[in-house]
Each structure stands twice: as C-alpha cells, then as structure tokens.
C-alpha positions as CSV (number, residue, x, y, z in Angstrom):
1,L,102.7,-178.2,-42.3
2,A,104.6,-181.4,-43.3
3,M,101.2,-183.1,-43.7
4,G,100.0,-180.5,-46.1
5,M,97.8,-178.6,-43.6
6,E,97.4,-174.8,-43.7
7,L,98.5,-172.8,-40.8
8,G,96.2,-170.0,-39.7
9,N,96.3,-167.1,-37.3
10,H,94.2,-167.3,-34.1
11,T,96.1,-164.4,-32.4
12,H,98.8,-164.4,-29.8
13,S,96.8,-164.2,-26.6
14,H,93.3,-165.3,-27.6
15,Y,91.6,-162.0,-26.5
16,D,88.2,-161.0,-27.7
17,L,89.3,-158.8,-30.6
18,T,86.2,-156.6,-30.4
19,T,87.5,-155.2,-27.0
20,L,90.9,-154.2,-28.3
21,A,92.3,-150.8,-29.5
22,E,93.9,-150.8,-32.9
23,P,97.5,-151.1,-31.8
24,I,96.9,-154.0,-29.5
25,L,94.7,-155.8,-32.1
26,L,97.4,-155.4,-34.8
27,D,100.1,-156.6,-32.4
28,E,98.0,-159.7,-31.6
29,I,97.8,-160.5,-35.3
30,N,101.3,-159.5,-36.3
31,R,103.0,-161.4,-33.5
32,T,101.3,-164.6,-34.5
33,D,102.0,-164.1,-38.2
34,E,105.7,-163.5,-37.4
35,A,105.8,-166.8,-35.5
36,L,104.0,-168.7,-38.3
37,F,106.3,-167.1,-40.9
38,Q,109.2,-168.9,-39.2
39,I,107.4,-172.2,-39.9
40,D,105.9,-171.8,-43.3
41,G,107.6,-168.7,-44.8
42,K,104.2,-167.0,-45.5
43,P,104.0,-163.3,-44.3
44,R,100.2,-163.4,-43.7
45,H,97.7,-166.1,-42.7
46,L,94.0,-166.3,-42.7
47,L,92.6,-165.2,-39.3
48,R,90.1,-166.9,-37.1
49,A,89.0,-164.5,-34.3
50,P,89.0,-166.0,-30.9
51,Y,85.4,-167.0,-29.9
52,G,84.3,-166.0,-33.4
53,K,83.9,-162.4,-32.2
54,T,84.3,-159.8,-34.9
55,N,82.7,-156.5,-35.8
56,D,83.1,-153.9,-38.5
57,F,86.1,-152.4,-36.7
58,V,88.0,-155.7,-36.5
59,K,87.2,-156.4,-40.1
60,S,88.5,-153.0,-41.2
61,I,91.7,-153.3,-39.2
62,S,92.6,-156.9,-40.0
63,P,95.2,-157.2,-42.8
64,V,93.6,-160.5,-44.0
65,P,90.1,-162.0,-44.3
66,L,88.5,-163.4,-41.2
67,I,87.4,-167.0,-41.3
68,D,84.5,-168.2,-39.1
69,W,82.7,-171.5,-39.3
70,T,79.5,-173.0,-40.6
71,I,79.4,-176.0,-38.2
72,D,80.5,-175.7,-34.5
73,T,81.1,-179.1,-33.1
74,L,81.3,-177.7,-29.5
75,D,84.1,-180.3,-29.0
76,W,85.8,-178.1,-26.5
77,S,82.8,-178.5,-24.1
78,G,83.3,-182.2,-23.6
79,V,80.5,-183.5,-25.8
80,S,80.8,-187.1,-27.0
81,A,82.4,-188.3,-30.1
82,D,79.0,-189.3,-31.4
83,A,77.7,-185.7,-30.8
84,I,80.7,-184.3,-32.7
85,Y,80.1,-186.8,-35.5
86,R,76.4,-185.9,-35.8
87,A,77.1,-182.2,-35.7
88,V,79.3,-182.5,-38.8
89,Y,77.6,-185.3,-40.7
90,E,74.0,-184.1,-40.3
91,N,74.9,-180.5,-41.3
92,R,77.5,-181.2,-44.0
93,F,77.4,-179.5,-47.4
94,S,80.0,-178.6,-50.0
95,G,81.8,-175.4,-48.9
96,A,81.1,-175.8,-45.2
97,I,83.8,-174.8,-42.7
98,V,83.9,-177.0,-39.6
99,L,85.2,-175.8,-36.2
100,M,87.1,-178.4,-34.2
101,H,89.9,-178.2,-31.7
102,D,93.0,-180.4,-31.4
103,G,93.9,-182.1,-28.2
104,Y,90.5,-183.7,-27.5
105,K,90.1,-187.5,-27.6
106,N,86.4,-187.2,-28.6
107,T,87.4,-185.0,-31.5
108,V,89.9,-187.6,-32.7
109,D,87.5,-190.4,-32.3
110,A,84.8,-188.5,-34.2
111,L,87.2,-187.7,-37.0
112,K,88.2,-191.4,-37.4
113,R,84.6,-192.0,-38.5
114,L,83.9,-188.7,-40.2
115,L,86.8,-188.9,-42.6
116,I,85.8,-192.3,-43.8
117,D,82.1,-191.5,-44.1
118,L,82.6,-188.1,-45.7
119,K,84.9,-189.6,-48.3
120,A,82.4,-192.3,-49.0
121,D,79.8,-189.6,-49.7
122,G,82.2,-187.9,-52.2
123,Y,83.5,-185.1,-49.9
124,Q,87.1,-184.1,-49.5
125,V,88.5,-182.5,-46.3
126,V,90.7,-179.7,-47.4
127,S,92.2,-176.5,-46.0
128,V,90.2,-173.3,-46.0
129,S,92.3,-171.8,-48.8
130,Q,91.8,-175.0,-50.9
131,L,88.1,-174.9,-50.2
132,A,87.8,-171.3,-51.4
133,K,89.8,-172.2,-54.6
134,A,87.6,-175.3,-55.3
135,H,84.5,-173.1,-55.0
136,G,85.8,-170.2,-57.0
137,C,85.6,-168.0,-53.9
138,T,87.9,-165.1,-53.3
139,F,88.3,-164.3,-49.6
140,R,88.7,-160.5,-49.4
141,R,90.3,-158.4,-46.7
142,G,87.6,-156.5,-44.7
143,S,85.2,-159.5,-44.8
144,S,84.3,-162.5,-42.6
145,Y,83.4,-165.9,-44.1
146,I,81.4,-168.8,-42.6
147,R,81.5,-170.9,-45.8
148,A,83.2,-171.0,-49.2
149,R,80.9,-170.0,-52.1
150,K,81.3,-168.0,-55.2
151,Q,80.5,-164.3,-54.9
152,N,78.3,-162.8,-57.5
C-alpha cells in the first residue's frame, strides 16, 4: 500500500468458490475485506477468485466485480524467469491483466527485465483499477473481467 499498490481480495481460505454455499462464500469474501479494511480503509476490494474459478452463481453473489487475467505466467509451477518473461512480453497488449504470484525468485527475476522492456515499449504497469480508468472501463458487479476495455 505504501508503494501505491492496490490491495485485492483473494478470499480468506482460497477455496474453489464454485463449490461453496452462499453463506460460506460471502464469509470468505467478507472476512478478507474486513482484514484489508484495517490496512487501507476501503470497505470493498476487487475480487480474484482462487484458481480463476467462477460461475454465474459466484458472480451473482459477489458484492464486487471479479477480476481474472489475460496472461497467466504459470510462475507458481516453477517455470524459468525466461518463460515468465516470454509469457508476458510476447502476449502483451494495452489493457491486459497479468497473473503473477509474489514469493517466487523466478517471478522477481522476470519482472526486473519486464519492467524495463515494457516501459521502453511505452507500457505502464498499473493497478487493475488504474487500468480500468485508463481504458474508460467500468467494472460492474455481477461480471468477471480478463482485460480492461471500454464497454459499448
């Protein structure tokens, strides 16, 4: 937060949300929002469903839009920094949402190169909310997004 990053909700227990009954699903979301509120003062946060698993029921119950991704680096699987770099760089476009995880050396190593090269190509790395704003995209409750683009 101090570095200007946006906090997002990824649920309390990392369950597959498509398998949960409404009260448990809401508890998973609300418990995490309450914890995040203590950090940033925001009552609600964009939600990324664990494993990217959503369905119409989850979308209808979630109090916020669900954010998925355009580019999955598969960094959690132990792929090399070069593979992570290529996954992003070769598939980049304005409005893309990239999935990466913290805590992996290969992710950090790939980012060291990516941030320089993306900037040189005229890209900015921004939060999901900033991305939506830059693209005139309004994320709506009840929907899931894999990129930011203006809705017609």
